[in-house]
C-alpha positions in Angstrom: -119.7 -43.1 -36.9 -118.3 -47.1 -36.8 -119.8 -49.6 -34.4 -120.5 -52.9 -33.3 -123.1 -55.0 -32.2 -123.5 -56.4 -28.6 -126.2 -59.0 -27.8 -127.3 -59.7 -24.5 -128.6 -62.9 -22.7 -128.9 -63.6 -19.5 -127.8 -66.6 -16.8 -129.1 -67.8 -13.7 -126.3 -67.4 -11.1 -124.9 -70.1 -8.4 -121.8 -70.7 -7.4 -120.4 -72.8 -10.2 -121.5 -70.4 -13.1 -119.6 -67.6 -14.8 -121.4 -65.1 -17.1 -120.0 -65.1 -20.7 -117.7 -62.5 -21.8 -117.6 -63.6 -25.6 -115.8 -60.6 -28.1 -115.9 -61.9 -31.2 -114.3 -59.6 -34.2 -114.3 -59.8 -38.0 -111.5 -58.7 -39.4 -111.5 -54.9 -40.2 -108.7 -53.0 -42.0 -107.9 -50.9 -38.6 -108.8 -50.7 -34.9 -111.2 -47.8 -33.8 -111.3 -46.7 -30.5 -114.0 -45.0 -30.5 -116.3 -48.0 -31.2 -114.2 -49.8 -28.4 -115.0 -47.1 -25.7 -118.9 -48.2 -26.8 -118.1 -51.1 -26.0 -116.3 -50.9 -22.5 -119.5 -48.9 -21.8 -121.5 -51.1 -22.4 -119.4 -54.1 -20.2 -119.1 -51.5 -17.4 -122.9 -51.3 -16.9 -123.5 -54.9 -17.0 -121.0 -55.5 -14.7 -122.3 -52.8 -12.2 -125.7 -54.6 -12.5 -124.6 -58.5 -12.5 -122.5 -57.1 -9.0 -126.1 -55.3 -7.8 -128.3 -56.8 -5.4 -130.9 -54.7 -6.0 -131.2 -54.9 -9.7 -131.5 -58.3 -11.1 -130.5 -60.5 -7.9 -129.7 -63.8 -8.8 -129.4 -63.2 -13.0 -126.1 -62.7 -14.8 -126.3 -60.6 -18.1 -124.3 -61.8 -20.8 -123.1 -60.8 -24.0 -121.9 -61.4 -27.4 -119.5 -58.3 -29.3 -119.2 -57.8 -33.0 -117.7 -55.2 -35.1 -119.1 -54.4 -38.4 -116.4 -51.9 -39.3 -119.2 -50.0 -40.5 -120.4 -51.8 -43.3 -124.2 -52.6 -44.0 -123.7 -55.9 -45.3 -121.4 -57.0 -42.1 -124.0 -55.7 -39.9 -127.1 -57.3 -41.4 -124.7 -60.4 -42.0 -124.0 -60.6 -38.3 -127.6 -59.8 -37.2 -129.3 -62.9 -39.0 -126.6 -65.5 -38.0 -127.6 -64.0 -34.4 -131.4 -64.7 -35.2 -130.2 -68.4 -36.6 -128.0 -68.9 -33.9 -125.3 -69.4 -36.1 -121.9 -68.4 -34.3 -119.6 -66.1 -36.7 -116.3 -67.0 -35.0 -115.7 -70.3 -32.3 -116.7 -69.7 -28.7 -114.4 -69.7 -26.0 -114.3 -72.8 -23.8 -115.9 -71.1 -20.8 -119.8 -71.1 -21.3 -123.7 -70.4 -19.4 -125.0 -72.8 -17.6 -127.9 -72.0 -19.6 -128.1 -71.9 -24.2 -127.2 -68.3 -24.7 -130.5 -66.8 -26.2 -131.1 -63.2 -27.5 -133.1 -61.2 -26.0 -131.5 -57.1 -27.3 -129.1 -55.8 -29.6 -127.5 -53.1 -28.7 -126.1 -50.7 -31.4 -125.3 -49.8 -34.5 -123.3 -46.3 -34.0 -124.3 -45.3 -37.3 -127.9 -44.8 -38.8 -127.5 -46.3 -41.9 -126.4 -49.8 -40.4 -129.1 -49.3 -37.6 -131.6 -49.2 -39.9 -130.5 -52.5 -41.9 -129.8 -54.0 -38.7 -133.6 -52.3 -37.6 -135.4 -54.1 -40.9 -133.9 -57.6 -40.7 -134.7 -58.2 -36.7 -137.7 -56.0 -36.7 -140.6 -58.9 -38.1 -139.2 -61.1 -34.7 -139.8 -58.7 -32.3 -136.1 -58.3 -31.0 -135.4 -55.1 -29.5 -133.0 -52.8 -30.6 -131.0 -50.0 -28.7 -129.3 -47.6 -30.2 -126.4 -45.1 -28.6 -125.6 -42.8 -31.4 -128.1 -43.7 -34.4 -130.1 -40.5 -35.0 -131.7 -40.7 -38.3 -135.3 -39.6 -37.6 -135.9 -42.5 -40.0 -136.1 -44.4 -37.3 -139.0 -43.2 -35.4 -141.1 -45.0 -38.5 -142.6 -48.0 -36.6 -144.3 -49.4 -39.2 -140.8 -49.8 -40.5 -138.6 -50.3 -37.3 -141.3 -52.0 -34.9 -138.6 -53.0 -32.2 -136.3 -50.0 -33.1 -135.5 -47.6 -29.5 -132.6 -45.7 -28.7 -130.8 -43.2 -26.1 -129.8 -40.5 -28.3 -132.9 -37.9 -29.5 -134.1 -38.3 -33.5 -132.8 -35.5 -35.5 -136.0 -34.4 -36.2 -135.6 -32.4 -33.1 -132.1 -31.5 -33.8 -132.8 -30.3 -37.3 -135.7 -28.3 -36.1 -133.2 -27.1 -33.8 -130.3 -26.2 -35.8 -132.9 -24.1 -38.2 -134.1 -22.0 -35.0 -130.6 -21.4 -34.3 -129.6 -20.5 -37.5 -132.8 -18.0 -37.4 -131.7 -17.1 -34.2 -128.1 -14.9 -35.3 -129.6 -13.7 -38.3 -128.6 -16.2 -41.0 -130.9 -16.4 -43.6 -128.5 -16.9 -46.6 -126.3 -20.4 -46.1 -124.6 -23.5 -47.5 -125.6 -27.1 -46.3 -122.9 -30.3 -46.6 -123.6 -33.2 -45.5 -123.0 -37.0 -45.2 -124.6 -39.3 -48.3 -126.5 -41.6 -46.3 -129.5 -42.0 -44.3 -128.4 -39.9 -41.5 -127.3 -36.8 -43.2 -129.9 -36.9 -46.1 -132.8 -37.1 -43.8 -131.7 -34.8 -41.6 -130.5 -32.1 -43.7 -133.9 -32.9 -45.5 -135.8 -32.0 -42.3 -133.4 -29.3 -41.9 -134.2 -27.3 -44.6 -137.6 -27.8 -44.5 -137.9 -26.3 -41.0 -135.4 -23.3 -42.4 -137.2 -22.4 -45.5 -140.4 -22.0 -42.7 -138.3 -19.5 -41.1 -137.4 -18.3 -44.0 -134.2 -19.4 -44.2 -132.7 -19.9 -47.9 -129.8 -22.4 -48.8 -127.5 -22.0 -51.4 -126.6 -25.0 -51.9 -126.7 -28.5 -50.6 -124.0 -31.1 -51.4 -123.9 -34.4 -50.5 -120.0 -36.4 -49.6 -119.6 -39.8 -48.7 -115.8 -40.8 -47.2 -115.1 -42.8 -49.9 -115.7 -40.3 -52.8 -112.7 -39.8 -55.0 -110.5 -36.7 -54.5 -112.6 -34.8 -57.7 -116.1 -34.9 -55.1 -113.8 -33.4 -52.9 -112.8 -30.3 -55.1 -115.8 -29.9 -56.4 -117.5 -29.1 -53.1 -114.3 -26.8 -52.4 -115.2 -25.0 -55.5 -118.7 -24.7 -54.5 -118.0 -23.4 -51.3 -115.1 -20.7 -52.4 -117.7 -19.4 -55.1 -120.8 -19.4 -53.0 -122.0 -15.7 -51.2 -122.9 -17.2 -47.7 -120.5 -17.3 -45.0 -122.2 -19.7 -42.7 -121.9 -23.6 -43.6 -124.4 -26.1 -41.7 -123.2 -29.6 -42.1 -124.6 -33.5 -41.3 -121.2 -35.0 -41.3 -119.7 -37.7 -39.0 -116.6 -37.6 -37.6 -114.9 -39.9 -40.1 -116.5 -37.2 -42.9 -114.6 -35.1 -41.5 -111.1 -37.0 -41.3 -111.3 -36.8 -45.3 -112.6 -33.4 -45.9 -110.4 -31.1 -43.2 -106.8 -32.5 -45.2 -108.1 -31.1 -48.6 -110.0 -27.9 -46.6 -106.8 -27.1 -45.3 -104.5 -27.6 -48.5 -107.1 -25.2 -50.2 -106.9 -22.6 -47.3 -110.6 -22.8 -46.5 -110.9 -20.7 -43.3 -113.2 -17.9 -42.4 -116.6 -19.3 -42.9 -118.6 -20.2 -40.1 -119.5 -23.8 -39.5 -122.4 -24.8 -37.9 -122.5 -28.6 -36.7 -124.8 -31.8 -35.1 -123.6 -33.6 -32.3 -121.8 -36.3 -34.8 -118.7 -34.1 -34.5 -119.1 -30.7 -32.5 -118.1 -32.1 -29.7 -115.3 -34.6 -31.1 -111.7 -33.7 -29.9 -110.3 -36.1 -32.4 -111.3 -33.4 -34.9 -110.3 -30.3 -33.1 -106.4 -32.0 -32.8 -107.0 -32.7 -36.7 -108.2 -29.3 -37.5 -104.0 -27.5 -37.9 -105.0 -25.4 -40.2 -108.1 -23.7 -37.7 -111.1 -24.2 -40.3 -113.2 -24.8 -37.9 -113.0 -21.9 -35.1 -115.3 -20.8 -33.8 -117.9 -23.5 -35.0 -121.4 -23.5 -33.5 -123.8 -26.8 -32.7 -125.6 -29.0 -31.1 -124.2 -31.8 -28.9 -125.9 -34.1 -26.5 -126.2 -32.7 -22.6 -122.5 -33.2 -20.8 -122.5 -36.2 -18.4 -120.7 -38.2 -15.6 -120.7 -41.4 -14.7 -119.0 -42.6 -11.5 -116.3 -45.0 -12.1 -116.8 -45.7 -15.9 -113.4 -43.9 -16.8 -111.3 -46.0 -13.9 -113.1 -48.9 -15.5 -111.4 -48.2 -19.2 -108.5 -47.4 -17.8 -108.0 -50.6 -15.9 -107.9 -53.0 -19.0 -105.5 -56.1 -18.4 -105.0 -58.2 -21.5 -103.4 -60.7 -20.2 -106.8 -61.4 -18.6 -108.3 -61.6 -21.5 -105.9 -63.5 -23.3 -107.7 -65.8 -25.5 -109.6 -62.6 -26.6 -107.9 -61.5 -29.9 -110.4 -58.0 -30.1 -108.5 -56.8 -26.6 -104.7 -58.0 -27.6 -105.3 -56.1 -31.1 -106.6 -53.2 -28.9 -103.6 -52.9 -26.4 -101.4 -53.3 -30.1 -103.2 -50.8 -31.7 -103.0 -48.6 -27.9 -99.1 -48.8 -27.2 -97.9 -49.7 -30.9 -96.5 -53.1 -29.8 -96.5 -56.3 -30.4 -97.0 -59.4 -28.3 -95.1 -62.5 -28.0 -97.8 -64.4 -29.4 -97.9 -62.3 -32.2 -96.8 -63.9 -36.0 -95.4 -61.0 -37.4 -92.6 -59.2 -39.8 -92.3 -56.2 -38.5 -90.3 -55.2 -35.9 -91.8 -53.8 -33.5 -91.6 -53.2 -29.4 -93.0 -56.0 -27.6 -95.9 -55.9 -25.6 -95.8 -56.7 -21.7 -99.6 -56.3 -20.6 -98.3 -53.6 -17.6 -98.4 -50.8 -19.8 -99.7 -48.0 -18.4 -102.5 -46.3 -19.8 -102.4 -43.1 -17.9 -99.5 -41.3 -19.7 -101.2 -42.0 -23.0 -102.5 -39.7 -25.1 -105.1 -40.4 -27.8 -108.8 -41.2 -28.8 -109.4 -43.7 -26.0 -107.8 -42.4 -23.0 -110.0 -38.7 -24.3 -113.4 -38.4 -22.1 -115.2 -36.0 -24.6 -117.6 -38.6 -25.3 -119.0 -39.2 -21.9 -122.6 -37.9 -23.0 -122.6 -41.0 -26.0 -120.7 -43.8 -23.1 -123.7 -42.4 -21.1 -126.3 -43.3 -23.8 -124.8 -46.9 -23.7 -125.1 -47.1 -19.8 -128.4 -46.2 -20.0 -129.5 -48.3 -22.6 -128.1 -51.8 -20.6 -130.0 -50.3 -17.7 -133.2 -49.9 -19.9 -132.5 -53.8 -20.5 -131.8 -54.5 -17.1 -134.8 -52.9 -15.5 -137.3 -54.4 -18.2 -136.0 -57.3 -16.9 -136.7 -56.8 -13.7 -140.1 -56.5 -14.2 -140.7 -59.3 -16.4 -138.9 -61.5 -14.1 -141.0 -59.8 -10.9 -137.9 -59.6 -9.5 -137.6 -58.5 -5.4 -135.4 -60.1 -3.3 -134.7 -62.9 -6.0 -136.3 -63.1 -9.4 -138.9 -66.1 -11.0 -137.3 -68.3 -12.5 -140.1 -70.0 -14.1 -140.7 -66.9 -16.4 -140.6 -68.1 -19.9 -138.5 -65.2 -21.7 -139.2 -64.0 -24.9 -137.8 -60.8 -27.0 -141.5 -59.4 -28.0 -142.2 -59.5 -24.2 -138.9 -57.3 -23.4 -140.0 -54.7 -26.2 -143.3 -54.4 -24.8 -141.9 -54.1 -21.2 -139.1 -51.7 -22.4 -141.3 -49.0 -24.7 -143.1 -48.4 -21.4 -140.1 -48.3 -18.8 -139.2 -45.4 -17.0 -136.7 -45.5 -14.3 -134.0 -43.0 -12.5 -130.3 -43.8 -12.9 -127.9 -43.5 -10.2 -126.6 -39.8 -11.8 -130.4 -38.7 -11.2 -131.4 -38.6 -15.0 -135.1 -40.4 -16.0 -134.9 -42.8 -18.8 -137.9 -43.4 -21.0 -138.9 -44.3 -24.5 -142.2 -42.3 -26.0 -144.2 -43.9 -28.4 -141.8 -43.9 -31.4 -139.1 -45.1 -28.9 -137.2 -41.9 -28.8 -136.3 -40.0 -25.4 -136.8 -36.7 -24.7 -134.8 -34.2 -26.9 -132.5 -31.9 -24.9 -129.4 -30.5 -26.4 -126.2 -28.3 -25.5 -125.1 -25.4 -28.0 -121.1 -26.0 -28.1 -119.0 -23.1 -29.0 -115.5 -24.0 -30.7 -113.0 -21.5 -28.6 -109.7 -21.7 -29.5 -106.9 -21.4 -27.1 -103.2 -21.7 -26.0 -100.9 -24.3 -27.6 -103.5 -24.9 -30.4 -106.3 -26.3 -28.5 -109.6 -25.9 -28.7 -112.4 -25.8 -26.1 -115.8 -27.2 -26.3 -117.8 -24.4 -24.4 -121.6 -24.8 -23.6 -123.4 -21.3 -24.7 -126.7 -22.4 -24.4 -129.4 -25.1 -24.1 -132.3 -26.5 -26.3 -135.4 -28.4 -25.0 -137.8 -29.8 -27.0 -139.7 -30.2 -24.2 -140.3 -26.9 -23.7 -143.1 -24.6 -25.3 -142.1 -22.7 -28.6 -140.4 -19.6 -28.5 -138.7 -20.9 -25.3 -137.2 -24.1 -26.5 -133.6 -21.8 -27.8 -131.8 -20.1 -25.2 -128.3 -18.5 -25.8 -126.0 -16.9 -24.2 -124.4 -14.3 -27.2 -121.7 -12.7 -24.5 -119.8 -15.5 -24.4 -119.5 -16.8 -28.2 -116.4 -16.7 -30.4 -116.9 -16.8 -33.9 -114.9 -17.9 -37.6 -111.3 -15.8 -37.7 -111.5 -15.2 -33.6 -114.3 -12.8 -33.8 -116.8 -11.5 -31.5 -119.1 -10.5 -34.0 -121.7 -12.6 -35.1 -121.1 -13.4 -38.7 -123.5 -11.7 -41.3 -124.7 -14.2 -44.3 -127.6 -12.8 -46.3 -128.2 -12.5 -49.7 -129.7 -9.0 -49.7 -129.1 -6.6 -46.9 -132.0 -6.4 -44.9 -134.5 -3.1 -46.3 -134.8 0.0 -43.5 -138.2 1.5 -42.6 -140.0 3.2 -45.5 -139.2 0.4 -48.5 -140.0 -3.0 -49.6 -138.9 -6.1 -50.9 -139.0 -6.7 -54.2 -137.9 -10.6 -55.2 -134.6 -11.2 -57.5 -136.1 -13.0 -60.7 -134.8 -16.5 -60.7 -133.4 -16.2 -56.9 -134.6 -17.6 -53.7 -136.8 -15.5 -51.3 -134.4 -14.4 -49.9 -132.6 -12.6 -52.6 -134.4 -9.1 -53.4 -133.9 -5.8 -53.7 -135.4 -3.0 -51.2 -137.5 -0.5 -53.6 -138.7 3.0 -51.6 -142.7 3.1 -50.7 -144.7 5.2 -53.2 -145.7 8.5 -52.0 -148.9 8.3 -49.4 -147.9 4.6 -48.7 -145.3 3.3 -45.9 -143.8 0.3 -44.2 -142.8 0.7 -40.6 -141.4 -2.9 -40.1 -137.6 -3.6 -41.7 -137.6 -6.4 -44.9 -141.5 -5.9 -45.3 -142.9 -7.5 -48.4 -144.9 -4.1 -49.3 -146.0 -1.1 -48.8 -149.6 -0.5 -47.4 -151.6 2.9 -47.7 -151.7 5.2 -45.0 -155.2 5.9 -43.5 -157.1 8.6 -44.8 -156.0 10.5 -41.9 -152.1 9.9 -42.4 -149.6 10.7 -44.8 -146.1 10.0 -46.1 -143.9 11.3 -48.5 -141.7 8.9 -50.6 -139.8 6.5 -49.1 -141.3 7.2 -45.6 -141.1 5.1 -42.9 -144.4 5.8 -41.1 -147.5 7.5 -41.8 -147.9 11.0 -40.0 -150.9 12.5 -38.9 -152.3 14.9 -41.1 -152.7 18.5 -40.1 -156.3 19.0 -39.7 -157.0 22.2 -41.9 -159.8 24.6 -40.4 -160.1 28.4 -39.6 -160.0 28.5 -36.0 -159.9 31.6 -34.2 -156.1 31.0 -32.7 -154.6 31.7 -36.3 -154.3 35.3 -37.8 -156.3 35.1 -40.1 -159.6 33.6 -37.9 -158.6 36.2 -35.1 -158.7 39.3 -37.7 -161.8 38.1 -39.3 -163.4 37.6 -35.7 -162.1 41.4 -34.9 -164.2 42.5 -38.1 -167.2 40.8 -37.1 -167.2 42.0 -33.0 -166.0 45.5 -34.5 -168.8 45.5 -36.9 -171.3 44.4 -34.3 -170.1 46.8 -31.7 -170.7 49.8 -34.6 -173.7 48.8 -35.2 -174.8 48.7 -31.5 -173.1 51.8 -31.7 -175.3 53.4 -34.0 -178.3 52.3 -33.0 -177.7 53.8 -29.4 -177.3 57.0 -31.5 -180.5 56.3 -33.5 -182.3 55.7 -29.7 -180.7 58.4 -28.3 -182.6 61.1 -30.9 -185.6 59.1 -32.0 -187.5 61.9 -31.8 -185.6 64.1 -34.2 -187.0 64.6 -37.5 -183.6 62.6 -39.2 -184.7 59.5 -37.4 -188.5 59.9 -37.7 -188.5 60.6 -41.6 -186.4 57.5 -42.5 -189.1 55.1 -40.6 -187.1 54.5 -37.4 -189.3 51.2 -36.7 -187.7 49.6 -40.0 -183.9 51.4 -39.5 -183.9 49.6 -35.6 -185.4 46.4 -37.5 -182.6 46.4 -39.6 -179.5 47.3 -37.0 -180.4 44.1 -35.3 -180.5 42.1 -38.6 -177.3 43.9 -39.4 -176.3 42.8 -36.0 -177.3 39.4 -36.5 -175.4 39.7 -39.5 -172.4 40.4 -38.1 -172.6 37.9 -35.6 -173.4 34.8 -37.8 -170.1 35.3 -39.0 -168.4 33.7 -35.7 -170.4 31.0 -36.5 -168.2 30.0 -39.3 -165.4 30.1 -37.5 -163.8 27.5 -35.5 -163.7 23.4 -35.9 -167.1 22.2 -37.7 -169.5 20.2 -35.9 -173.0 19.0 -36.8 -174.6 21.9 -34.8 -172.2 24.8 -36.2 -172.7 23.2 -40.3 -176.7 23.5 -40.1 -176.4 26.8 -38.0 -173.7 28.9 -40.1 -176.0 29.0 -43.2 -179.1 29.0 -42.6 -178.5 31.6 -39.8 -176.7 34.0 -42.6 -179.4 33.5 -45.2 -182.2 33.9 -42.5 -181.0 37.2 -41.2 -179.7 38.5 -44.6 -183.2 38.1 -46.4 -184.3 39.8 -42.8 -181.8 42.7 -43.1 -182.4 43.3 -47.1 -186.4 43.3 -45.9 -185.9 46.0 -43.8 -184.2 47.6 -46.7 -186.5 47.0 -49.2 -189.4 48.0 -46.7 -187.3 51.6 -46.7 -187.2 51.7 -49.9 -190.8 51.0 -50.7 -191.9 53.2 -48.0 -189.7 56.4 -49.9 -191.1 55.5 -53.0 -194.7 55.1 -51.7 -194.4 58.5 -49.7 -193.1 60.8 -52.7 -195.7 58.9 -54.8 -198.7 60.0 -52.4 -197.6 63.6 -52.7 -199.1 64.1 -55.5 -202.2 64.8 -55.9 -205.5 62.9 -56.4 -202.6 60.1 -54.5 -203.5 58.6 -51.7 -201.4 55.2 -51.4 -200.3 55.6 -48.3 -203.0 53.6 -47.1 -201.5 50.3 -48.6 -198.4 50.3 -47.4 -198.5 51.6 -43.9 -196.6 50.7 -40.7 -198.9 47.1 -40.8 -198.0 46.6 -44.2 -194.5 46.8 -43.9 -194.1 44.9 -41.2 -196.3 42.1 -43.0 -193.9 42.5 -45.8 -190.6 42.3 -43.9 -192.6 38.8 -42.2 -193.7 37.3 -44.9 -190.6 37.7 -47.1 -188.2 36.1 -44.0 -190.7 33.2 -43.5 -190.5 32.1 -46.9 -186.3 32.2 -46.4 -187.3 30.3 -43.3 -189.0 27.7 -44.8 -186.4 27.2 -47.5 -183.8 26.4 -44.7 -186.4 24.5 -43.1 -186.9 22.2 -46.2 -183.3 21.8 -46.6 -182.5 20.8 -43.4 -184.9 18.4 -43.5 -183.6 16.7 -46.8 -180.0 17.2 -46.9 -178.6 19.1 -43.9 -175.2 20.6 -44.2 -172.7 18.1 -42.0 -169.4 18.4 -41.2 -167.1 16.0 -43.6 -163.1 15.8 -43.6 -161.5 16.2 -47.3 -158.8 14.5 -47.7 -158.3 15.4 -51.4 -157.5 19.3 -51.2 -154.3 18.5 -49.7 -152.3 15.5 -49.8 -150.9 16.5 -46.2 -153.9 18.2 -44.9 -157.0 17.0 -43.8 -159.1 20.0 -44.4 -162.3 20.0 -41.9 -165.4 21.7 -43.8 -169.3 21.9 -44.1 -170.8 19.4 -46.7 -173.6 21.2 -48.4 -175.7 18.6 -48.4 -178.3 20.0 -50.6 -176.7 22.0 -53.1 -179.7 23.3 -54.8 -181.1 24.5 -50.7 -177.8 26.3 -50.5 -177.9 27.9 -53.8 -181.4 28.6 -53.0 -180.6 30.4 -50.1 -178.5 32.5 -51.6 -180.8 32.8 -55.0 -183.9 34.5 -52.5 -181.3 36.7 -51.0 -180.4 38.3 -54.3 -183.6 38.4 -56.1 -184.6 40.5 -53.0 -180.9 42.5 -53.4 -182.5 43.1 -57.4 -185.6 44.1 -56.5 -184.4 46.7 -53.6 -182.0 48.1 -55.9 -184.5 48.5 -58.4 -186.6 49.9 -56.0 -184.1 52.5 -54.8 -182.7 53.2 -58.0 -186.8 54.2 -58.8 -186.9 56.4 -56.1 -183.1 58.3 -56.6 -184.2 61.5 -58.2 -187.2 62.5 -56.1 -187.4 65.6 -54.1 -185.6 65.6 -51.4 -182.9 67.2 -49.2 -181.8 64.1 -47.6 -183.3 61.3 -49.8 -182.0 57.6 -48.2 -183.1 56.1 -51.9 -179.6 57.4 -53.3 -177.8 55.6 -50.2 -179.8 52.3 -50.4 -179.0 52.5 -53.9 -175.5 52.7 -53.4 -175.3 50.3 -50.7 -177.0 47.7 -52.8 -174.3 48.1 -55.4 -171.8 47.5 -53.0 -173.7 44.6 -52.1 -174.3 42.8 -55.5 -170.9 43.6 -56.3 -169.6 41.8 -53.3 -171.6 38.7 -53.5 -171.5 38.4 -57.5 -167.3 38.4 -56.9 -167.9 35.8 -53.9 -169.6 33.0 -56.4 -166.3 32.8 -58.2 -163.8 33.2 -55.4 -165.8 30.6 -53.2 -165.9 28.3 -55.8 -161.4 28.3 -56.2 -160.8 29.0 -52.9 -159.3 25.4 -51.2 -160.0 24.6 -48.0 -160.3 27.2 -45.2 -159.9 29.7 -47.5 -163.4 29.3 -49.3 -165.0 30.0 -45.6 -162.7 33.4 -45.2 -164.3 34.2 -48.6 -168.2 33.6 -47.2 -167.1 35.0 -43.8 -165.3 38.7 -45.8 -168.6 38.3 -48.3 -171.1 38.4 -45.3 -168.7 41.3 -43.5 -168.4 43.8 -46.4 -171.8 43.4 -47.5 -172.8 44.2 -44.1 -170.4 47.0 -43.6 -171.3 48.6 -47.0 -175.1 48.7 -45.9 -174.2 50.2 -42.2 -172.0 52.5 -43.7 -174.3 54.0 -47.0 -177.2 54.0 -44.8 -176.5 54.8 -41.6 -172.9 56.6 -41.2 -174.4 59.7 -43.0 -177.5 60.1 -40.8 -175.2 59.8 -37.7 -172.8 62.4 -39.5 -175.4 64.9 -39.4 -177.0 64.2 -36.0 -174.0 64.3 -34.1 -172.0 66.8 -36.6 -174.5 69.0 -38.4 -177.5 68.8 -36.1 -178.5 71.9 -37.7 -179.8 70.4 -40.4 -181.6 67.7 -38.6 -185.1 69.6 -38.8 -188.3 68.9 -40.2 -188.0 71.8 -42.7 -184.5 70.9 -44.1 -185.5 67.4 -44.8 -188.3 68.9 -46.8 -186.3 71.2 -48.9 -187.3 74.3 -47.6 -184.4 75.7 -46.1 -181.4 75.9 -48.5 -183.6 76.1 -51.3 -183.0 79.4 -53.4 -186.0 80.6 -56.3 
């Protein structure tokens, strides 16, 4: 971005005074119309201020104008000449009534010359206001204490570009920058911010317009061999003058270009792009602006009125490709008349696409005027006795705040920067090979994070006139159920997608790792979500639970029916002969045995876990104690019938009740100790099945559990032993035989229960325990009581005392 230095000084108006118009020009190889436009914008603002009665009344602003041709050396030379009061070329005849004193320097356009000038004038506190130098480095007040600008710093633009790239999902990009302060600093900030947002840069190439052709060919080769399809640039319009020609020769189309304010809204570049290299480009631009009267002012240039100005003469000749008569040239060209009509000319000078930059120049001039207005204490008139100095003007500029006639506020922060706001521009091809710069969004750095960027996706056109957002990634997005594994030696954006292992999951795309499911959840290999595990327990609703519940209730009803039959025939010899009291107590305990099995069904709770094992243990001990009592009664009865024996007094009804109670209390004591030390509690077993949770009762104390079972087994063995001893005693209906057989079933059931219980998984172990309870209960009920019921109901003739004693049917 070429530019010039425009220095200001002030003069007091009177009827005889005129203000200085002194455009001076160092000889450049060619005239840049863009820089001339910037100069015209400054002149327009100065003329408005000088004609104003409200701003600086009685004071005239003058200027000196220099074209540095984009040379850093020339820029510094001019700046030092201004400081020393030396003139680069002779002044015209007209002069101010007061000595010219430089108060402010307006310029430069490019960042590197601006930095050089700001370094030179900074120690002298001469304010320097740039309209187009955006390098973030210029915000450093330790290096550039007197620098201000009316264009936002690249610090904000670089961050905005990074957010824009991230917004469109481009995580794998290329970068091309101009090799100066503007490009290097801007790209460095962009890359740093982009990497924080997860964007990777495949390559970053520097370029300067004076580089040899081999350097451009190398850039083209890098772009063609790369895999990224989006290229972010920090380039100037003059860099594109060189690059576009070579890009077109090599047909470098199909790439999505992202640009900065340096070129994204430059119609000259769009006109040069005949091969549509940049179609669909997006980037940031200074918001559109309109300044009333500036276009008319620029088009009303009359060179004959400034015939002593070499700069204006050269401009006019370049604009209309003609020569004035005063020009000494051997070339044969059309003669300039000075009356040529600008309205029919179409070139970079008549193009108003850079109106936002003209507005920046305009705001800079007005900032100086407002600062002078405050310093000179102007009201209707200004204080002529105030001695102006650049340091005072700089201090006033740093705190200035005013509103332009267009309604925009102008101010500078502590770094000399204005508020940052950008338009998002999209290059949209139109008919006749023209391009329209369409505003598709906005970036406002003053808003909170998350609300700074606003894009209208529906109106965008991309490279190759596509309506779909281009994809530029090193690796495709990893779907749910996978995680990223970085590829060795490559940036973090390059990775492989690996499926999650069994029991792990990832429920987001591009997950960096899989995580284990909570114990209550599970996942198959590669699953994108943890599924809540099914809870397993023996419920009443399932078939197995229903069958066992039915069997339990059937056993209860059957026991109740037997009890009813025995009660109805309680005075018959058969019932009385078999110890009716113990029989009814045994039936009661069997009822409890059948019912206690129901506590094993359903979801385990703290109370059900403690109840099921203790109820089972106590009721079975009560049941076995009754059977053991009946066995002992039978054995004692026959022993007592032998001559000389009278042992029935040692095991009468009282002793029978005490023995049953005593045996039962021992089991109660065992259960109390068990519940006190380590009671059974509900637990969730995650180890049994990978996709299910087994809800079960933890035994608490294993010793307590096996003590309960062992005590039951001990009583059962005693009962079996006594019954076995009494099996051959004489009687027509010896109950000991039935007890022996029932005990055989009981012991067989519980001996087989142990391995089956240990090996059964989950709820099946509970079903095994219930089955053992029901089987042993039915065994006792059927073996001991069903034969008696058969005689009572179907063979009543045998239900006599004589038959019970074996005297009725015995034959000698």
